[in-house]
Residue, then its C-alpha position, 0 to 999 in steps of 0.5 A: m373180603l377176599v370176594s371183594l377182591i376178587s370182584s375189583i380185580q375182575i372189575i379193573i380187567m375187564t375195563m381194561i380189556w374193553m377199553k383195549e382195541s388190541n384186544k378185539d382180535c383173537i390172540k395167536k399161540n404158535e406153542e403148546r399151552s401150559q396145561l394149567v392154562q389148558q385146564l381153564g378153557l384155553p384150547a392147547i394151540g391156536q386162537y382163543s378170543p378174551s370176551c369168550i374167558e369167562e364163559y369157560d368150565v373149569d374143574w377147580n379141585a383138578i387146578k388145585l391137584h395140578l398146581s400143586s405139582h406144576p406150581h411153577e405154571a401159576t407165573e406163566k403169561d398167555g399173551y395178555f393173561t397169568p392163570l389168575t387174571i383167566a379164573l377170575l375172568n370165569q364168569r359162569n363157573p367162578a373161582p371159589p376163594d381158595v384156588v385164587a389165594i393159591l394162585v396169588k399165593l404163587n405169583r403175587k406179582a400178577l396182583d399187582l395192577t401194573t402187571l394187570v394193565s400190562t396184560g390187558 
């Protein structure tokens, strides 16, 4: 059931990205991103293309370890995306269900459709 939920959320997120013209441009960030977001594959500082999020290689065990000592980072947003959104968009190395469960537990608002729409 969790896999089905993850697939549905991925479809919603990808649809929002494709529909939103502003997402075609790179997101600019002048401040350093959180360690969690960097471990999810985004650069420490600078631009990235939202369409490339799905191609990052992620060490999910390192993510779990980091979240155990820095749970507050699960609630931070990077531009349009929450860490949960970034994790769900990764298709090269999909987020395992236990990591998704941890991210949801730490930031239940990230599952709210209103929040997902506002991130797209």
